[in-house]
C-alpha positions in Angstrom: 20.4 15.2 -19.1 22.4 13.6 -16.7 19.0 13.4 -14.6 16.9 11.8 -17.4 20.0 9.5 -17.9 19.2 8.7 -13.8 15.9 8.4 -13.8 15.5 5.8 -16.8 18.3 4.3 -15.1 16.5 3.7 -11.9 12.9 3.2 -14.1 15.1 0.2 -15.8 16.6 -1.4 -12.8 12.8 -1.3 -11.0 11.7 -3.3 -14.5 14.5 -6.0 -14.1 16.0 -4.2 -17.2 19.5 -4.2 -15.2 21.7 -3.9 -18.5 19.7 -1.2 -19.8 20.0 0.4 -16.0 24.0 0.1 -15.6 24.3 2.0 -19.9 22.3 4.6 -17.9 23.6 4.8 -14.5 27.6 5.4 -16.4 25.7 8.0 -18.8 24.5 10.2 -16.0 28.0 9.6 -14.3 29.6 11.1 -18.1 27.5 14.2 -17.8 28.1 14.7 -14.7 31.8 13.8 -14.6 32.2 16.6 -17.7 30.0 19.7 -15.6 32.8 19.4 -12.8 35.7 18.8 -15.1 35.0 22.2 -17.1 33.8 23.9 -13.9 36.4 22.5 -11.3 35.2 25.1 -8.5 31.5 25.4 -8.9 29.3 25.0 -5.4 27.6 22.1 -6.4 30.8 20.4 -7.2 31.0 18.6 -4.5 27.0 17.1 -4.8 28.0 16.4 -8.3 31.2 14.1 -7.1 28.6 12.5 -5.0 26.3 11.4 -7.9 29.3 10.3 -9.8 30.2 8.3 -7.2 26.5 6.6 -6.2 26.3 5.9 -9.6 29.6 4.3 -11.1 29.3 2.2 -7.7 25.6 1.0 -8.3 26.3 0.1 -12.2 29.4 -1.8 -11.0 27.0 -3.8 -7.9 24.8 -4.4 -11.1 27.1 -5.5 -13.3 28.4 -8.1 -10.8 25.4 -9.3 -10.0 24.8 -9.9 -13.5 27.5 -12.7 -13.4 26.3 -14.0 -10.6 22.5 -14.4 -11.6 19.9 -14.4 -14.4 18.9 -11.2 -15.2 15.6 -12.8 -14.3 16.2 -14.1 -11.2 17.9 -11.4 -9.2 14.6 -10.0 -7.5 13.5 -12.9 -6.5 16.5 -13.7 -5.2 17.2 -10.8 -3.0 14.0 -12.4 -0.7 15.0 -15.8 -0.7 17.2 -17.6 2.4 20.1 -18.4 -0.1 20.7 -15.0 -1.0 22.6 -13.8 1.8 21.5 -11.2 4.2 23.9 -8.8 2.7 21.4 -8.5 -0.6 19.2 -6.5 1.7 21.5 -4.5 2.8 22.3 -1.6 1.4 25.2 1.8 2.1 23.0 4.6 3.0 23.9 8.2 1.3 27.3 9.8 3.1 25.1 11.9 5.2 26.3 13.3 8.6 23.6 15.5 11.0 26.2 18.4 10.0 25.5 18.5 6.4 21.5 19.0 7.2 20.6 22.4 7.8 19.0 23.3 11.3 16.1 20.5 12.4 18.4 20.5 15.5 14.9 19.7 17.9 14.5 16.9 15.6 18.0 15.8 15.8 17.9 15.3 18.9 15.3 13.3 19.8 16.8 10.6 17.0 20.2 10.9 19.1 18.4 10.0 21.6 15.9 7.4 20.4 19.2 5.0 18.6 22.6 7.1 19.8 22.2 6.5 23.0 21.1 3.2 23.5 23.5 1.8 20.9 26.5 3.9 22.6 25.7 2.7 25.6 22.6 0.2 26.4 23.7 -1.3 29.8 22.1 2.3 31.2 18.6 0.7 29.8 17.0 -1.9 32.3 16.3 -5.0 31.6 12.1 -5.7 30.9 12.4 -1.7 29.6 14.9 -1.2 27.4 14.9 1.6 24.8 12.4 2.9 21.9 12.9 1.0 18.8 10.1 2.4 16.1 10.3 6.0 15.2 7.9 7.7 12.4 9.6 10.8 11.0 6.3 12.8 9.7 6.2 16.5 7.7 5.6 17.6 4.5 7.5 16.0 1.9 11.3 17.4 1.0 12.1 18.1 3.9 15.2 15.4 4.8 12.9 12.9 6.3 15.2 10.0 4.9 18.6 12.1 5.0 17.9 11.9 8.8 17.3 8.5 8.4 20.8 8.0 6.7 22.9 10.7 8.7 21.6 8.3 11.7 22.8 4.8 10.2 25.8 6.2 9.1 26.7 7.9 13.1 26.2 4.5 14.5 27.6 2.3 11.0 23.8 0.7 11.1 23.2 -1.9 8.5 21.2 0.0 6.7 17.9 -1.8 5.1 15.6 0.9 3.3 12.2 -1.0 1.9 9.1 0.5 0.3 5.8 -0.8 -0.8 6.9 -2.1 -4.2 9.8 -3.6 -2.7 6.9 -6.1 -0.7 4.3 -6.2 -2.7 5.0 -5.6 -6.7 5.7 -9.3 -8.2 4.4 -11.6 -5.1 1.4 -10.5 -4.0 1.0 -14.6 -2.4 4.4 -13.7 -0.5 4.1 -10.2 0.7 4.0 -11.6 4.3 6.9 -13.7 4.1 8.9 -11.0 2.1 8.6 -8.7 5.5 9.4 -11.6 7.8 12.5 -12.5 5.8 13.4 -8.8 6.3 13.2 -8.4 9.8 14.7 -12.4 9.7 17.7 -10.9 7.9 18.2 -8.1 10.3 18.0 -10.1 13.9 21.0 -12.2 12.1 23.1 -9.3 11.7 21.7 -7.7 14.9 23.4 -10.7 16.5 26.7 -10.9 14.9 27.2 -7.1 17.4 26.0 -4.5 14.5 23.1 -2.2 14.1 20.6 -3.0 11.8 18.2 0.5 10.7 15.2 -0.8 8.7 13.7 2.2 6.8 10.4 2.0 5.7 9.8 5.1 2.9 6.0 6.1 2.9 5.4 4.0 5.2 1.9 5.0 4.6 1.6 2.9 1.8 2.0 0.0 3.2 0.5 1.0 6.6 -2.3 2.5 5.6 -6.0 1.8 5.7 -8.2 2.5 2.6 -11.2 2.1 1.3 -10.5 -0.7 -0.8 -8.1 -3.6 -0.2 -7.5 -6.7 -0.8 -6.2 -9.4 1.5 -2.4 -9.4 0.3 -2.6 -5.4 2.1 -4.1 -6.8 5.3 -1.9 -9.9 5.7 1.3 -7.6 5.1 0.1 -5.4 7.8 -0.5 -7.7 10.6 3.2 -9.5 9.5 4.5 -6.3 10.5 2.4 -6.0 13.3 4.1 -9.5 14.4 7.6 -8.2 13.6 7.6 -4.8 15.4 5.9 -6.2 18.3 8.7 -9.1 18.5 11.4 -6.4 18.9 10.1 -5.5 21.7 9.9 -8.7 23.8 11.3 -8.5 27.5 14.9 -10.4 26.3 15.3 -8.3 23.5 18.5 -6.6 23.7 19.4 -6.6 19.9 20.2 -3.5 17.7 16.8 -2.9 15.4 15.1 0.3 14.6 12.6 0.8 12.2 12.4 4.5 10.8 9.3 5.6 9.2 8.4 8.3 7.0 5.6 9.7 5.8 3.7 12.9 4.4 0.2 11.2 5.1 0.1 10.1 8.9 -3.5 10.6 9.2 -3.7 7.6 6.8 -2.1 5.1 9.4 -3.3 2.3 10.7 -4.1 3.4 15.0 -2.4 -0.1 15.7 1.5 1.1 13.5 1.3 4.2 15.3 1.2 2.7 18.8 4.4 0.9 17.3 6.3 3.9 16.8 6.7 4.7 20.2 8.3 8.5 18.8 6.6 10.1 16.3 8.9 13.7 15.5 7.4 15.9 13.3 9.9 17.1 10.5 8.5 20.6 10.5 8.6 23.0 6.7 11.4 26.0 7.0 10.6 29.2 8.5 12.5 32.1 7.2 15.4 31.8 9.4 16.1 28.1 8.2 14.9 29.1 4.7 17.5 31.9 4.8 19.9 29.5 6.9 19.2 27.0 3.3 20.2 29.6 1.6 23.3 30.6 2.7 24.6 27.1 2.9 24.3 26.2 -0.5 25.3 28.9 -2.7 28.5 29.3 -0.4 30.6 28.2 -2.6 29.1 29.9 -5.6 30.3 33.1 -7.5 27.6 35.3 -6.5 26.7 39.0 -8.0 26.7 42.3 -5.8 22.7 42.2 -5.7 22.6 38.8 -4.5 19.9 39.7 -1.3 19.3 36.3 0.3 17.0 37.6 3.2 14.8 38.7 -0.1 14.7 35.3 -1.1 14.2 33.7 2.0 11.2 36.0 2.3 9.8 34.8 -1.3 10.3 31.2 -0.7 7.5 31.2 1.8 5.8 27.9 1.4 8.9 25.8 0.0 10.0 23.1 1.0 14.3 22.6 1.9 14.2 20.3 -1.5 12.3 22.9 -3.6 15.6 25.6 -2.0 17.9 23.0 -3.7 16.2 22.4 -7.0 16.3 26.2 -7.0 19.7 26.7 -6.5 20.3 24.6 -9.1 18.1 26.2 -11.5 19.8 29.8 -10.9 23.6 28.0 -11.1 22.2 25.9 -14.6 21.1 29.5 -15.8 25.0 30.6 -15.6 26.3 26.9 -16.6 23.8 26.5 -19.4 25.2 30.0 -21.1 27.8 28.5 -21.4 27.3 25.8 -23.6 25.1 28.0 -25.8 27.2 30.6 -26.8 30.3 28.0 -27.5 32.3 29.5 -24.6 32.2 25.7 -22.2 36.4 26.7 -21.7 35.8 29.3 -19.9 34.2 29.7 -16.1 30.4 30.8 -15.9 29.4 34.3 -14.9 28.5 35.4 -11.2 24.7 34.3 -10.5 22.6 37.4 -10.0 19.2 38.2 -8.7 17.6 37.9 -11.9 19.1 34.1 -12.1 16.8 33.1 -8.6 14.1 35.1 -9.1 13.5 33.2 -12.7 14.2 29.8 -10.9 11.4 30.9 -8.2 8.6 31.6 -11.3 9.0 28.5 -12.4 8.3 27.0 -9.3 6.1 27.0 -7.2 5.3 26.5 -3.6 5.2 23.0 -2.5 3.6 23.1 0.8 -0.1 25.5 1.4 -1.2 26.5 5.1 -3.3 24.1 5.3 -1.3 21.2 4.7 0.9 23.3 7.5 -2.3 22.9 9.4 -3.4 19.6 8.7 0.5 18.0 9.7 0.4 20.2 13.1 -3.0 19.3 13.9 -1.8 15.6 13.9 1.2 16.5 15.9 -0.8 17.4 18.5 -2.4 14.5 18.8 0.0 12.1 18.3 3.2 13.0 18.3 5.4 12.1 20.4 9.4 12.8 20.8 
């Protein structure tokens, strides 16, 4: 139920219906607050509390925004000079590298590419500098966006998250201007002494090559190329990093592949990592004596990290749902058993096939650069 309201809130916000979005965000927060109050020791309590905080903050932000500008003007204001750079800057999810299970090689590569230059820019020789474009590619649901958020939190960076709809949706003729405004804002923030991370989710939708295009897409790609080249001028010591995430790296224009100096494969979890994920997300749950996490790790081959989180959530929800159905909402939920997990697995098919993995591994062999 909470997820339905959250989905409605996001959709309403995208459509410009901010009053409805505020209402739906608060409804989602209220439902989650009720679940937390009934089950204060729930294993997913920390996750729910974080969702509540995010939903309430977003509702408050939209409410305040409605008091400042008219609903019809707000989206256009986001990309105008007069609206202020802070209109572009959001808060990344409160995630650290410690919150991300495994992916140690990926974390190390990101730290070397971003955190080291921010901590000690004096160690990087002029006219050589450091890498400013990082591409995270791999199967969906394995933490690419979480990694971007974690590094932003690590260096306390201004976090600018954009996607194709932000750039293209309403102002096709001004799309390339929107790109320029984003990078201009990033430069102003960086010159004030704060690092900036621009995250382009599903970067292939903006920087890919397709059989059918109109002039707008080409102009936007060219503007991105120009802006990313500008980050690597000889005298540029600004702490601006562009992180692109994609599930379809093979769709990218070759020019953009070259602009991302670091191209890092974020793989799907193997058996050991799936076991670590299961242990991590069930660590605070009341598990029955028949639980066998090793067996569950075997049965979840082909599942992404996100799939495994959803399976844990679904298994736990079965016990919670029983309380409501029996009218015993004041009691603690029963222990979760293997049957709950097996039922959850039966309702969710693997999202990653062997063919997909081969495609990613082949692309990584050709273009990967850590």
